[in-house]
VMD Tcl script that draws the C-alpha trace (Angstrom):
set ca {
  {85.84 82.83 106.22}
  {89.12 80.92 106.39}
  {91.90 81.90 103.97}
  {93.60 79.11 102.08}
  {96.78 77.79 103.68}
  {98.66 77.58 100.38}
  {99.46 81.29 100.22}
  {102.17 82.46 97.84}
  {105.52 83.36 99.44}
  {105.04 87.02 98.52}
  {101.91 87.11 100.70}
  {103.77 85.64 103.67}
  {106.71 88.02 103.15}
  {104.35 91.01 103.16}
  {102.46 89.87 106.24}
  {105.81 89.62 108.04}
  {106.85 93.04 106.72}
  {103.59 94.60 107.95}
  {104.24 93.36 111.48}
  {107.85 94.52 111.45}
  {106.86 97.91 110.02}
  {104.15 98.54 112.61}
  {106.66 97.83 115.38}
  {109.23 100.24 113.90}
  {106.87 103.10 113.07}
  {105.36 103.00 116.57}
  {108.84 103.85 117.86}
  {109.34 106.89 115.61}
  {109.59 110.25 117.37}
  {106.11 111.51 118.24}
  {106.62 114.66 116.15}
  {107.11 112.53 113.00}
  {104.97 109.51 113.74}
  {102.04 110.99 111.86}
  {103.90 112.17 108.76}
  {106.34 109.32 108.27}
  {104.88 106.56 110.41}
  {101.34 106.71 109.10}
  {102.49 107.01 105.50}
  {104.85 104.03 105.75}
  {102.19 101.98 107.56}
  {99.63 102.81 104.91}
  {101.97 102.05 101.99}
  {102.94 98.72 103.53}
  {99.30 97.78 104.05}
  {98.58 98.89 100.47}
  {101.25 96.45 99.28}
  {99.53 93.62 101.11}
  {96.20 94.65 99.60}
  {97.69 94.67 96.08}
  {98.98 91.13 96.58}
  {95.57 89.98 97.82}
  {93.97 91.63 94.76}
  {96.43 89.91 92.44}
  {95.90 86.53 94.09}
  {92.15 86.76 93.68}
  {92.04 88.44 90.25}
  {91.50 86.55 87.03}
  {94.76 86.22 85.04}
  {94.10 89.04 82.55}
  {93.65 91.57 85.37}
  {96.57 90.62 87.64}
  {98.93 93.12 85.99}
  {97.35 96.27 87.42}
  {97.69 95.41 91.14}
  {101.20 94.04 90.55}
  {102.27 97.29 88.87}
  {100.78 99.29 91.76}
  {102.69 97.01 94.12}
  {105.96 97.75 92.31}
  {105.41 101.50 92.64}
  {104.46 101.25 96.32}
  {107.61 99.20 97.01}
  {109.71 101.91 95.40}
  {108.04 104.57 97.56}
  {108.72 102.49 100.65}
  {112.41 102.24 99.75}
  {112.60 106.04 99.64}
  {110.69 106.55 102.89}
  {112.79 104.00 104.81}
  {115.98 105.63 103.53}
  {114.73 109.04 104.72}
  {113.82 107.56 108.10}
  {117.29 106.02 108.36}
  {119.05 109.26 107.37}
  {117.34 110.98 110.29}
  {118.63 108.31 112.66}
  {115.19 106.95 113.56}
  {116.18 103.39 112.66}
  {119.57 101.70 112.80}
  {121.70 100.80 109.80}
  {120.94 97.16 110.57}
  {117.20 97.84 110.45}
  {117.60 99.66 107.13}
  {119.53 96.70 105.71}
  {116.80 94.35 106.92}
  {113.90 96.31 105.45}
  {115.79 97.03 102.22}
  {116.49 93.33 101.82}
  {112.84 92.45 102.40}
  {111.65 95.10 99.94}
  {114.14 93.86 97.34}
  {113.02 90.27 97.87}
  {109.35 91.22 97.51}
  {110.25 93.30 94.45}
  {111.94 90.31 92.81}
  {108.90 88.15 93.53}
  {106.65 90.83 92.06}
  {108.80 91.13 88.95}
  {108.78 87.37 88.44}
  {105.03 87.23 88.87}
  {104.56 90.11 86.42}
  {106.74 88.36 83.82}
  {104.71 85.19 84.28}
  {101.43 87.08 83.83}
  {102.74 88.96 80.77}
  {104.03 85.73 79.22}
  {100.67 84.03 79.64}
  {98.94 86.99 77.94}
  {101.07 86.73 74.81}
}
mol new
graphics top color blue
foreach p $ca { graphics top sphere $p radius 0.5 }
foreach p [lrange $ca 0 end-1] q [lrange $ca 1 end] { graphics top cylinder $p $q radius 0.2 }
display resetview
């Protein structure tokens, strides 16, 4: 089944982030690839799943996946900071991923406000 080509920007941003994340976590030290790498990969994929859920949910039920997305984004911010503090990614890479997470967070917040406004 072909997905529609008019995907929201948040979907595209997350697909890009998934690819970037998988490349970075594959380069983590072997001793930490399972603990940090797998967890960050899974959280990032969860974020993409939450967006897909929200896209395909009827308006009254969009709030739940968007709230889960917000929490997962916050967890990712913490994990990437921990990874950076251990020197496993560069400062430039941390700035990149932090910027992407902030951008996706702003999109999520805007979408949540829109959904909440339409419910009232």
